NUTORNU-851939 format. One record per atom (N, C-alpha, C, O): x, y, z; residue in three letters. Coordinates in steps of 0.05 Angstrom, whole numbers, plus 5000, padded with zeros to 4 digits. Example, Ala and Ser with C-alpha at 12.3 -4.5 7.8 and 13.67 -1.06 7.14 Angstrom:
NUTORNU-851939
526448865156ALA 524649105156ALA 526449345156ALA 528549345169ALA 525749555142SER 527349795143SER 525850015157SER 526850235161SER 
***
This chain:
NUTORNU-851939
423356733394MET 420556663391MET 419956613362MET 421256723344MET 417856453357LEU 417156383330LEU 416356633314LEU 416956663290LEU 414956813327SER 413957053314SER 416157253309SER 415757443293SER 418357223323GLN 420557423321GLN 422957313305GLN 425057453304GLN 422857083293ARG 425156973279ARG 425657123254ARG 423857233241ARG 428257123246GLN 429057263222GLN 430057053201GLN 431156843208GLN 429657123176SER 430556943155SER 433556993150SER 434557213151SER 435056773145TYR 437956783141TYR 438556833112TYR 437356693094TYR 440357013106THR 441157073078THR 444157023076THR 445757163089THR 444856823061ALA 447756753059ALA 449156943039ALA 447857033020ALA 451656993045THR 453257163027THR 454057003002THR 453756753001THR 455057132982ARG 455957002958ARG 458256802963ARG 458356592952ARG 460056892981PHE 462356722987PHE 461456473002PHE 462456252997PHE 459456503020THR 458456273035THR 457056083015THR 457355843017THR 455556192997LYS 454256022977LYS 456355872959LYS 455955642951LYS 458556012954PHE 460655892939PHE 461955662955PHE 462555452943PHE 462255702981LEU 463355482997LEU 461355252998LEU 462155012998LEU 458755313000TRP 456755092999TRP 456954942973TRP 456654702972TRP 457355092951TRP 457554952925TRP 460054772925TRP 459954552914TRP 462254862936LEU 464654702937LEU 464154452954LEU 465154232947LEU 462554472974SER 461954242992SER 459654072981SER 458853882994SER 458654132957THR 456553982943THR 453853992958THR 452253812955THR 453454202974ALA 450954222989ALA 448854382972ALA 449654552956ALA 446354312975GLU 444154452962GLU 443354692979GLU 442354653001GLU 443854932968LYS 443355162985LYS 440355202992LYS 439755313013LYS 438555102975GLU 435655122981GLU 434954963006GLU 433255053022GLU 436254733009LEU 435754563033LEU 437354653057LEU 436554623080LEU 439754763052LEU 441554843074LEU 440855113086LEU 441855183107LEU 439155263072GLN 438655533081GLN 437555553110GLN 438355733125GLN 435955363117ASP 434655373144ASP 435955183164ASP 435055153186ASP 438155043156CYS 439654863174CYS 441755023189CYS 443955063179CYS 441155123213VAL 442855313227VAL 445655193232VAL 447655323227VAL 445754943242ILE 448254823250ILE 449754733225ILE 452254773223ILE 448354613206ASP 449754503183ASP 450754723164ASP 452554673148ASP 449754963166ARG 450755183149ARG 453755223154ARG 455255243135ARG 454555223179ASN 457355263186ASN 459055013179ASN 461255033170ASN 457854783183ARG 459354533177ARG 460054523148ARG 462354463140ARG 458154573131TYR 458654553102TYR 460454783092TYR 461754753072TYR 460355003106ALA 462255223100ALA 465055133106ALA 466955193091ALA 465454983128ILE 468154883136ILE 469054683115ILE 471354683106ILE 467254503107ILE 467954303086ILE 468654453060ILE 470554373046ILE 467254663054GLY 467854813030GLY 470554943031GLY 471954963011GLY 471355043055MET 473955163058MET 476154953054MET 478255013042MET 475754703064THR 477754493059THR 477954433030THR 480154383019THR 475754423016VAL 475854372987VAL 477254602973VAL 478754552954VAL 476754842981LEU 478055082969LEU 481055072973LEU 482555122955LEU 481854992998GLY 484754973003GLY 486054752986GLY 488254792975GLY 484754522983THR 485854312967THR 485954392938THR 487854322923THR 483954532929TRP 483854632901TRP 486154812895TRP 487554782875TRP 486655012913MET 488855202909MET 491555052910MET 493355112894MET 491854862929PHE 494354712931PHE 494854552906PHE 497054542895PHE 492754422896ALA 492954262872ALA 493754432848ALA 495454352831ALA 492554662845THR 493154842823THR 496054932823THR 497354932803THR 496955012847LEU 499755102849LEU 501654872844LEU 503754902830LEU 501054632855ALA 502854402852ALA 502954322822ALA 505154262812ALA 500754322809TRP 500754242781TRP 502054452763TRP 503354392743TRP 501654712770THR 503054922755THR 506054892757THR 507454922737THR 507054842781TYR 509954802784TYR 510854552769TYR 513054552757TYR 509154342770PHE 509954102756PHE 510254152726PHE 512154062714PHE 508354292714PHE 508454352686PHE 510754542679PHE 511754552657PHE 511554712699SER 513754892694SER 516454742690SER 518254852678SER 516554492700THR 518954332697THR 519154202669THR 521254102662THR 516854192655VAL 516854052629VAL 515954232606VAL 516354162583VAL 514854472612VAL 513854652592VAL 515254922596VAL 515355022619VAL 516255042575SER 517755292578SER 515955542577SER 516655752588SER 513555522565ASN 511755742564ASN 510255782590ASN 508855592599ASN 510556012603ILE 509356062629ILE 506356062628ILE 504955972646ILE 505256172606TYR 502256182603TYR 501155902600TYR 498955832610TYR 502555732585ALA 501655452582ALA 501755312610ALA 499955152616ALA 503755372626CYS 503955252652CYS 501655332670CYS 500455162684CYS 500955592669ILE 498755692685ILE 496055562676ILE 494455482692ILE 495655552649PHE 493255442639PHE 492955142647PHE 490855062656PHE 495154992642LEU 495054712649LEU 494754662679LEU 493354482688LEU 495954842695GLY 495654812724GLY 492754862733GLY 491754722749GLY 491555072721LEU 488655122727LEU 486954892718LEU 485054822732LEU 487554792695PHE 485954562684PHE 486054322702PHE 484054202709PHE 488554242710MET 488854012727MET 487754062755MET 486653882768MET 487954312765GLY 486754382790GLY 483754352789GLY 482454262809GLY 482554422767TRP 479654392764TRP 478854102764TRP 476854022775TRP 480553932751ILE 479953642751ILE 480053532780ILE 478353372788ILE 482153612795ILE 482353532823ILE 479953622839ILE 478853472855ILE 479053872834LEU 476653972848LEU 474253802841LEU 472653742859LEU 473953732816THR 471653572808THR 471753292821THR 469653192830THR 474153182823ILE 474352912836ILE 473652942866ILE 472252772877ILE 474753152879ASP 474153182908ASP 471153222913ASP 470153122932ASP 469853382896ARG 466953422899ARG 465453162895ARG 463453112909ARG 466353002876ALA 465052742872ALA 465452562895ALA 463652412903ALA 467852572908LEU 468452402931LEU 466652472955LEU 465452302967LEU 466552732961ILE 465052822985ILE 462052812980ILE 460552792999ILE 461252822955LYS 458352812949LYS 457252532956LYS 454952502964LYS 458952332953GLY 458052062959GLY 458151982988GLY 457351762996GLY 459152163005ILE 459352113034ILE 457152263048ILE 457052513048ILE 455352123061ASN 453252253077ASN 452552073101ASN 453751863105ASN 450552153115LYS 449852013139LYS 449051723134LYS 449351553152LYS 448051663111PHE 446851403106PHE 448751213092PHE 448050973090PHE 451051303082ASN 452851123069ASN 455851163077ASN 457551023066ASN 456451343094LYS 459251393101LYS 460551173117LYS 462951153119LYS 458851003129ASN 459950773145ASN 460350523128ASN 461250323138ASN 459650543102GLN 460050313085GLN 463050303078GLN 464250493068GLN 464250073084PHE 467150053083PHE 468250073054PHE 470150213049PHE 467049923036ALA 468049913008ALA 468150182994ALA 470250252984ALA 465950332994PRO 466150602981PRO 468150782994PRO 469650932981PRO 468250783021LEU 470150953035LEU 472950863029LEU 474751043027LEU 473550603027LEU 476150513021LEU 476950602993LEU 479250682989LEU 475150572974PHE 475750662947PHE 476350962946PHE 478351042933PHE 474751122960ARG 475251412960ARG 477951472974ARG 479451642965ARG 478651322995GLY 481151363008GLY 483551292990GLY 485451442990GLY 483351072976ILE 485550992958ILE 485851202936ILE 488151272929ILE 483651292925LEU 483851492904LEU 485051752914LEU 486751872901LEU 484251842938ALA 485252082949ALA 488252052956ALA 489752242952ALA 489051822967VAL 491851782973VAL 493551782948VAL 495751902948VAL 492551652927THR 494051652902THR 494551932891THR 496752002883THR 492352082890ILE 492652362880ILE 494452522899ILE 496052682890ILE 494152482925GLY 495652632944GLY 498652582942GLY 500252762944GLY 499352322939VAL 502252252937VAL 503452382912VAL 505652482914VAL 502052372890PHE 503152492866PHE 503352792868PHE 505252912860PHE 501352912880MET 501353202884MET 503453292903MET 504453522902MET 504253122921ALA 506353192941ALA 509053222927ALA 510753372937ALA 509553072905GLN 512153082893GLN 512953352883GLN 515153452889GLN 511253502867PRO 512053762859PRO 512553952882PRO 514454122881PRO 510953932903ALA 511454112926ALA 514154052939ALA 515554242947ALA 514853802942LEU 517453732954LEU 519753822936LEU 521753912946LEU 519353802909LEU 521453892891LEU 521854192894LEU 524054292892LEU 519654342899TYR 519954632902TYR 521254692929TYR 522954882930TYR 520654552950LEU 521754612976LEU 524754542977LEU 526254692990LEU 525554332964PHE 528354242965PHE 529854302938PHE 531554142930PHE 529054522926ASP 530054582899ASP 533154602898ASP 534454482881ASP 534354752917LYS 537254792917LYS 538754522921LYS 540654462907LYS 537854372941GLU 539154122947GLU 538953932924GLU 540753772918GLU 536553932911ILE 536053752889ILE 537953812865ILE 538953632852ILE 538354072860HIS 540054142837HIS 542954062843HIS 544453992824HIS 543854082868VAL 546553982874VAL 546653682869VAL 548653582858VAL 544653532878GLN 544553242874GLN 544353182844GLN 545552982835GLN 542953342828ILE 542753292799ILE 545553312787ILE 546253152769ILE 547153512796SER 549853542785SER 551453292791SER 552953192774SER 551253192816LEU 552752942823LEU 551752702807LEU 553352542797LEU 549152682804ASP 547952452789ASP 548752462760ASP 549352262748ASP 548852712748ASN 549552732720ASN 552552652716ASN 553252522696ASN 554252732734GLU 557052642732GLU 557352342734GLU 558952222719GLU 555752222752GLN 555851932754GLN 554751802728GLN 555751592720GLN 552751922717LYS 551651812692LYS 553651832669LYS 553851652653LYS 555252052669LYS 557352072649LYS 559451862652LYS 560351742633LYS 560151812678ARG 562151602683ARG 561151322675ARG 562551162663ARG 558551272681ASP 557351022673ASP 557250992643ASP 557750782632ASP 556551212630LYS 556451212601LYS 559251152589LYS 559551012569LYS 561351282601LEU 564051242591LEU 564850952595LEU 566150832577LEU 564150832618LEU 564850552622LEU 563450372602LEU 564550182592LEU 560950432595GLN 559550282575GLN 560850302548GLN 561150102534GLN 561650542541GLN 563050582515GLN 565650432514GLN 566350292495GLN 567250452536GLU 569750312536GLU 569450012536GLU 571049872524GLU 567349922549SER 566749632549SER 566049542521SER 566749322513SER 564549712506ALA 563649632480ALA 565949612460ALA 565849452441ALA 567949782463ILE 570149792444ILE 572749672456ILE 574949702445ILE 572549542479ALA 574849442493ALA 576449242476ALA 578949262474ALA 575049062463SER 576448852447SER 577848982423SER 580148912417SER 576449162409THR 577649292386THR 580049462393THR 582149452380THR 579749612415LYS 581949782424LYS 584249612433LYS 586549682429LYS 583649382446LYS 585849212456LYS 587449092432LYS 589849082433LYS 585949012411ASP 587348902388ASP 589149122374ASP 591349062366ASP 588049362372LEU 589649572360LEU 592149642377LEU 594349682366LEU 591749652403LEU 594049712421LEU 596149492419LEU 598549542420LEU 595149242418LEU 597049012416LEU 598549022390LEU 600948972389LEU 597149082368GLN 598449102342GLN 600549322342GLN 602749292332GLN 599849552354ARG 601749782354ARG 604149712372ARG 606449772365ARG 603549572394SER 605749502412SER 607749312398SER 610149332401SER 606649122383GLN 608348932368GLN 610049072347GLN 612449022345GLN 608749252332LEU 610249402312LEU 612449582325LEU 614649592315LEU 611749712347GLN 613649882360GLN 615949722372GLN 618249812373GLN 615249482382ASN 617349312393ASN 619349222372ASN 621849212377ASN 618349172348GLN 620149102326GLN 622149332321GLN 624549292317GLN 620949572319LEU 622749802314LEU 624649842337LEU 627049902333LEU 623649822362ASP 625449862385ASP 627649662386ASP 629949722392ASP 626949412381ASN 629049202381ASN 631149242360ASN 633549212365ASN 630249322336LYS 632149372315LYS 633849612321LYS 636249622315LYS 632549812333TYR 634050062341TYR 636149992362TYR 638350112362TYR 635449812380LYS 637349732401LYS 639849602388LYS 642049652395LYS 639349432368GLU 641549312354GLU 643249522340GLU 645749502341GLU 642049712328VAL 643549932315VAL 645150092335VAL 647450162331VAL 643850142358SER 645250292379SER 647750142389SER 649850262394SER 647449872393VAL 649649712402VAL 651849722382VAL 654249752389VAL 651149682356ALA 653149682335ALA 654549952333ALA 656949972329ALA 653050172336ARG 654250432335ARG 656150482358ARG 658350592355ARG 655350392382ASN 657050422405ASN 659650262402ASN 661850342410ASN 659350022391ASN 661649852386ASN 663649982367ASN 666049972370ASN 662550102346PHE 664150232326PHE 665550482338PHE 667950522333PHE 664150632354ILE 665250872366ILE 667550802386ILE 669650922386ILE 666950602403THR 668950522423THR 671450402409THR 673650422420THR 671050282386GLU 673350162372GLU 675050382360GLU 677450352358GLU 673850602351THR 675350812338THR 676750992359THR 678851112352THR 675751012383ASP 677051182403ASP 678951032421ASP 679951152440ASP 679350772416GLY 681250622432GLY 680250502457GLY 681750382472GLY 677650532462THR 676550412486THR 675350142481THR 674250022499THR 675450052456GLY 674249802449GLY 676149562455GLY 678049592470GLY 675449342442GLY 676949092448GLY 679849102438GLY 681548982451GLY 680349232414SER 683049232403SER 684849442416SER 687249432413SER 683649642429LYS 685149862442LYS 686750022421LYS 688650162429LYS 685950022396LYS 687350172375LYS 685650412367LYS 683250382361LYS 686850642366ILE 685450882359ILE 685550912329ILE 687550862316ILE 683250992318GLY 683151042289GLY 681550832275GLY 680550642287GLY 681150872249LEU 679450692233LEU 681150462223LEU 682050462201LEU 681550272240LYS 683050032234LYS 681249812223LYS 678849862218LYS 682349582219ASP 680849362207ASP 678349292223ASP 676149262213ASP 678849252249ILE 676549172266ILE 674549392267ILE 672049342266ILE 675449642268ALA 673649862269ALA 672049882243ALA 669649932243ALA 673349832220GLN 671949832195GLN 669849612193GLN 667749652182GLN 670549382204ALA 668649162204ALA 666149232221ALA 663849182213ALA 666649362244LYS 664449442261LYS 662849672248LYS 660449702252LYS 664249842233GLN 662850052219GLN 660949932198GLN 658650022195GLN 661949732183LYS 660149602163LYS 657749472177LYS 655449492167LYS 658349342200GLU 656149212214GLU 654049422223GLU 651649382221GLU 655049652233TYR 653249862241TYR 651649972218TYR 649250012220TYR 653050022196GLN 651650132173GLN 649649932161GLN 647450012152GLN 650249682163LYS 648349472153LYS 645849472171LYS 643649472160LYS 646349472197LEU 643949472215LEU 642349732213LEU 639949722215LEU 643749952210ASP 642350212207ASP 640650212181ASP 638450312181ASP 641750092160GLY 640250072135GLY 637749902139GLY 635549972130GLY 638149672153GLU 635749502158GLU 633749652175GLU 631349622171GLU 634749802194TYR 632849952212TYR 631250162196TYR 628850192199TYR 632650302177GLN 631350502161GLN 629250372143GLN 627050482139GLN 629850132132GLN 627949992115GLN 625549902132GLN 623249932124GLN 626149802156LEU 623949712174LEU 622249952183LEU 619849932185LEU 623550182188LEU 622150422195LEU 620250512173LEU 617950582178LEU 621250502148VAL 619550572126VAL 617150382123VAL 614950462115VAL 617550132129LEU 615449932127LEU 613449942150LEU 611049922145LEU 614449982174LEU 612649962197LEU 611450232206LEU 609350242218LEU 612850452200GLN 611850712209GLN 609050772199GLN 607350872214GLN 608350722173PRO 605650772164PRO 603550602179PRO 601350692184PRO 604350352185GLN 602450182200GLN 601950292228GLN 599750282238GLN 604150392240ILE 603750502267ILE 602050752266ILE 600350792283ILE 602450922245LYS 600851162243LYS 597951092237LYS 596151222248LYS 597450892221ARG 594750802216ARG 593350702241ARG 591050762247ARG 594950552257THR 593850452282THR 593250692301THR 591150692314THR 595150882303ASP 594651122319ASP 592151272310ASP 590651382326ASP 591851282283SER 589551422272SER 586951292280SER 584951422287SER 586951022279LEU 584550882287LEU 583950912317LEU 581650952325LEU 586050912333LEU 585650962362LEU 584651242367LEU 582951292384LEU 585651442351ALA 584751712354ALA 581851742346ALA 580251892358ALA 581051602325VAL 578151602316VAL 576351492338VAL 574251602343VAL 577251282351ILE 575751162373ILE 575451362396ILE 573251392406ILE 577651482403GLU 577551682425GLU 575751922418GLU 574252022434GLU 575952002393THR 574252232384THR 571352152385THR 569652312393THR 570651912376SER 567851822377SER 566851802405SER 564551872411SER 568551712423ILE 567851702452ILE 567251982462ILE 565252032476ILE 568952172456GLN 568552442465GLN 566052572453GLN 564552712467GLN 565652522427GLN 563252632415GLN 560752512427GLN 558752662432GLN 560752252432GLU 558352132444GLU 557952222472GLU 555752252482GLU 560252282486GLN 560052392513GLN 558752672512GLN 557152742529GLN 559552832493GLN 558453092490GLN 555453082483GLN 553853232494GLN 554752902465SER 551852872458SER 550252772482SER 548052862487SER 551452582497PHE 550152492521PHE 549852712542PHE 547752732555PHE 551952872545GLY 551753092564GLY 549653292556GLY 548453412574GLY 549253342530ALA 547153522521ALA 544353422528ALA 542553582531ALA 544053162530LEU 541453052536LEU 540753062566LEU 538453052574LEU 542853092582LEU 542353112611LEU 540953372618LEU 541553582607LEU 538953352635ASN 537253592641ASN 536353572670ASN 537153402685ASN 534753772677ASP 533653782705ASP 530553762703ASP 529153902718ASP 529553592686GLY 526753552683GLY 525453422708GLY 526853372728GLY 522853372706PHE 521353272729PHE 522353002739PHE 522952962762PHE 522652812720LEU 523652542728LEU 526452562739LEU 527152412758LEU 528152732727THR 530852762736THR 530852872765THR 532452782782THR 529153052770ARG 528953162798ARG 527852962817ARG 528852942840ARG 525952802808ILE 524952592826ILE 527152392833ILE 527452312856ILE 528652312812GLU 530852132817GLU 532952252836GLU 533952112854GLU 533552512832ALA 535452642850ALA 534352662878ALA 535852622897ALA 531752702881LEU 530552712907LEU 530752442921LEU 531352432945LEU 530252232906ASN 530451962918ASN 533351902927ASN 533851792948ASN 535251972910ASN 538051932917ASN 538852102941ASN 540452022957ASN 537752342942LEU 538452522964LEU 537352412990LEU 538652443011LEU 534952292989ILE 533852183013ILE 535451943023ILE 535751903047ILE 536451783004LYS 537951553012LYS 540651623025LYS 541451483044LYS 541851843016THR 544451913026THR 544452123049THR 546352153063THR 542152263052ASN 542052473071ASN 540052393093ASN 537652413090ASN 541152313116THR 539352223138THR 537852463151THR 535752423161THR 539052703149ALA 537652933161ALA 535153003146ALA 533353123157ALA 535152933120LEU 532852993103LEU 530652783105LEU 528252853099LEU 531252543112GLN 529352323111GLN 526852383128GLN 524652363118GLN 527352453153PHE 525052493171PHE 523352723162PHE 520852703161PHE 524652943154ARG 523053183145ARG 521653123119ARG 519453223114ARG 522852953102TYR 521552883077TYR 518952733082TYR 516852803071TYR 519052523098TYR 516652363104TYR 514652533119TYR 512152493115TYR 515552713136LEU 513652883151LEU 512153063131LEU 509753103133LEU 513653183112LEU 512353353092LEU 510453193074LEU 508353293067LEU 511252953067VAL 509452783051VAL 506852733066VAL 504652753054VAL 506952683091ILE 504552643107ILE 502852893108ILE 500352883105ILE 504153123112ILE 502753373114ILE 501353443087ILE 498953513087ILE 502853413066LEU 501653463039LEU 499453263032LEU 497553333018LEU 499853023041LEU 497752823037LEU 495252893052LEU 492952853042LEU 495552993076LEU 493153073091LEU 491653303078LEU 489253323080LEU 493253483065ILE 491953703051ILE 490053593029ILE 487853703026ILE 490853393015GLU 489153272995GLU 486853113007GLU 484653112996GLU 487352993030LEU 485252843043LEU 483353013060LEU 481352903070LEU 483853263063MET 482153433080MET 479253423073MET 477553393091MET 478453453048PRO 475553443042PRO 474253183051PRO 472053183063PRO 475552963044VAL 474352703051VAL 474352663081VAL 472352573093VAL 476552743095LEU 476652713124LEU 474652883138LEU 473252803156LEU 474453133129SER 472553323142SER 469653233138SER 468053243157SER 469053133114LYS 466253033109LYS 465652783126LYS 463452743134LYS 467752623130THR 467352373145THR 467252423175THR 465652303189THR 469052603185ILE 469252653214ILE 466952813225ILE 465852753246ILE 466153023210LEU 464053203221LEU 461453053223LEU 460652903206LEU 460053103246PRO 457552953250PRO 455353043231PRO 455453273221PRO 453552863225ALA 451252933207ALA 449153083222ALA 448753033246ALA 447753263208GLY 445653423221GLY 443053403206GLY 442453193193GLY 441553613208THR 438853613196THR 438953623165THR 437053543152THR 441153713154TYR 441353733125TYR 441153463112TYR 439753433092TYR 442553263123ASP 442452993111ASP 439652883113ASP 438752743094ASP 438252943135GLU 435452853137GLU 433752993115GLU 432052863103GLU 434253243111LYS 432753393091LYS 433253273063LYS 431453243047LYS 435853213058VAL 436553103032VAL 435152833027VAL 434052783006VAL 435152663048LEU 433852403046LEU 430852433041LEU 429752303023LEU 429552603057LEU 426652643054LEU 425952773028LEU 424052703015LEU 427652973020ARG 427153102994ARG 427452912971ARG 425852912952ARG 429452742972GLU 429852542951GLU 427552342951GLU 426552262929GLU 426652262974LYS 424352082976LYS 421852212964LYS 420352092950LYS 421452472971LEU 419152622961LEU 419252642931LEU 417252592917LEU 421552702920GLU 421852732891GLU 421352462877GLU 420152452855GLU 422252242889LYS 421751982878LYS 418751922877LYS 417751822857LYS 417451982899GLU 414551932900GLU 413052102880GLU 411152012867GLU 413852352878ILE 412552532859ILE 413052432830ILE 411152432814ILE 415452352824VAL 416052242798VAL 414451992792VAL 413351972770VAL 414251812811GLN 412651572807GLN 409651642803GLN 408351522785GLN 408651832819LYS 405851902815LYS 405352042789LYS 403352002775LYS 407252222781ASN 406952352755ASN 406952162732ASN 405352182713ASN 408651962734ILE 408751762713ILE 406151602712ILE 405051532691ILE 405151532736ALA 402551382738ALA 400251552726ALA 398651442712ALA 400251812733HIS 398051982723HIS 398252012692HIS 396252002678HIS 400752042683GLU 401052062654GLU 400151802640GLU 399051812618GLU 400751572652GLN 399851322641GLN 396751302640GLN 395651212621GLN 395551392662GLN 392551392663GLN 391351572642GLN 389351502629GLN 392551812639LEU 391551992619LEU 391851882591LEU 389951902574LEU 394051752585LYS 394451632559LYS 392451402554LYS 391351372533LYS 391951242575GLU 390051032573GLU 387251142568GLU 385651032552GLU 386551362583LEU 383951482579LEU 383651592551LEU 381551562538LEU 385751722542TYR 385651832514TYR 385251612494TYR 383551632476TYR 386751402497ASN 386351172478ASN 383651052480ASN 382450982459ASN 382451032504GLN 379850912507GLN 377651082493GLN 375950992479GLN 377851352499LEU 375851532487LEU 376151542457LEU 374151552442LEU 378551542447ALA 379051552418ALA 377951292406ALA 376751302384ALA 378251072419PHE 377150812409PHE 374150822407PHE 372950732388PHE 372850932428GLU 369950942428GLU 368851122406GLU 366951052392GLU 370151362403GLN 369251542382GLN 369851432354GLN 368151462336GLN 372051302350ASP 372651182324ASP 370750962318ASP 369950922295ASP 369950812339THR 367950602335THR 365350712325THR 364150602306THR 364350922338GLU 361851052329GLU 362051162300GLU 360251142285GLU 364451282295PHE 364851392268PHE 364751172246PHE 363451212225PHE 365950952251VAL 365950732232VAL 363150622227VAL 362350562205VAL 361650602250LYS 358950502247LYS 357150692231LYS 355650602214LYS 357550952236ASP 355951152221ASP 356751152192ASP 355051182174ASP 359351112187PHE 360251102159PHE 358950872144PHE 358050912121PHE 358950642155PHE 357750412141PHE 354750432139PHE 353550342119PHE 353550542159ALA 350650582158ALA 349850782136ALA 347850742122ALA 351450992134SER 350751202114SER 351351102085SER 349951182066SER 353350932082SER 354150852055SER 352650592046SER 353050502024SER 350850482063LYS 349550232056LYS 347650272032LYS 347650102014LYS 346050482031LYS 344150532010LYS 345550581984LYS 344650471963LYS 347750741984GLU 349150801960GLU 350550551949GLU 350650521924GLU 351550381966ARG 352850141957ARG 350749951943ARG 351349821923ARG 348349941954THR 346249771943THR 345449881915THR 344949721897THR 345250141913THR 344450261888THR 346550211866THR 345950141843THR 349050241875LYS 351250191855LYS 351249891847LYS 351849831824LYS 350649711865MET 350549431859MET 348349371839MET 348749221820MET 345949501842GLU 343749451824GLU 344449561796GLU 343649441775GLU 345849781795ASN 346649891769ASN 348549701755ASN 348449671731ASN 350349581770GLU 352249391758GLU 350749151747GLU 351449041726GLU 348749061762LEU 347148821753LEU 345648891727LEU 345448721709LEU 344449121726ASN 342949201702ASN 344849221678ASN 344149141656ASN 347149331682THR 349049351661THR 349949071651THR 350249031627THR 350248891670TRP 350948611663TRP 348748471647TRP 349348321628TRP 346148531654LYS 343948411640LYS 343848501611LYS 343348351592LYS 344448761607ASN 344248871580ASN 346748821563ASN 346748901540ASN 348748701574THR 351148651559THR 351548351556THR 351448211575THR 351948271532ASP 352147981526ASP 355047881529ASP 355447641534ASP 356948061525ASN 359747971524ASN 361147981551ASN 363647961552ASN 359848001573LYS 361048011600LYS 359947791616LYS 357547761620LYS 361747621626SER 360947391642SER 360147461670SER 360747691679SER 358947281684PHE 358147321712PHE 360647361730PHE 360647531748PHE 362647201725ASP 365147221742ASP 366447491738ASP 367547611757ASP 366447591713ALA 367647861708ALA 366048071722ALA 367148261733ALA 363348051722MET 361748241736MET 362248231766MET 362348441779MET 362447991776TRP 362947961805TRP 365648071813TRP 365948211834TRP 367648031798ASN 370348141804ASN 370348441804ASN 371648571820ASN 368748561786SER 368648851784SER 367248961809SER 368049161821SER 364948831816ILE 363548921840ILE 365248881865ILE 365349061882ILE 366648661867LYS 368348611890LYS 370648811893LYS 371348901915LYS 371748891869LYS 373949071870LYS 373049351877LYS 374449501892LYS 370749431868ASP 369849711873ASP 368249751898ASP 368249981908ASP 366949541909MET 365049591930MET 365649451956MET 364749531977MET 367049231955LEU 367749091980LEU 369949221995LEU 371749341983LEU 369849212022THR 371949342039THR 374349162041THR 374148922037THR 376649292048LYS 379149142053LYS 379849152082LYS 379549352096LYS 380648922093GLN 381448902121GLN 383849082128GLN 385749102112GLN 383649222151GLU 385949392160GLU 388249212169GLU 387849002181GLU 390649302163ASN 393049152171ASN 393649222200ASN 395649112211ASN 
***
């Protein structure tokens, strides 16, 4: 009954949910049905806010080592997401939620934020698998880097290897000649050679001289070419050392940062068919978490609160217009009354000063009569300067 109704008093938490849903508690206080609706919308905003804060905190933990900085930045970005969500749902009401363009814009913005926010959550859920993939990706990057290095120095290394091969071939060929001469000399001395004579005979002595001559040439060639071969080996060693050092420097740059994890996640999805379905399912779920405030505000039916908002806004507009009109009338009245009183004041001023101005004029004329050295024009200029009025600007 009307005489038995009780006034509703919302709790602090309910008022907080209403604030999250951008509802005006003064207008919502007596809307029995809409009180619960906007509390539901506030719960969805609260859930999205908490999810965004956790997701951004984990995101910053991948790029910032200080845990307090991660928490602060996560709270800050969560607050920004909350502000955006409140701005989105504030623009959706009974009278404009069916407008396609604003709703499309809000949807695109929410999807963009949701897709980005889903990435840190997925990285957290698949952390172990991602680190395994990061290890494989880093090894592949090292191999690719090595191929690039070898490709860059291929021509130089090829020339050095060719030069060393030519030098070594000269030594090897000369050594083969020495070996043949030595074998010929030995076989000639032990009777197994062509003359079949044992001992250092004429033929054996001739082969000994030939062997000694070739051995001397080999030693001279060795002295000449060995430094060149060592220099070539040294240059090749420098190249290999530079490759290894650059590999070590490149390996030190490899990390498990956010972009590296995202890349590993994409590679993992491409190669792991068991993960693909679950990945896209999780993306949809996490995306819906971000879209919850917009969806709930759009799906839930409008009630008396929206009517109150429209009528209240209309009332405030009318009051503002009337207040401005009244203020304009008051200013016009003030100006009119001031003009009338100023007019009377000016008239009284001239009326009161008329007699004194006439007296002063007569005194000036008498002075002019009694003075012979003052012309009429000089007298007139003096009277005009002292007694005539000046027009107001």
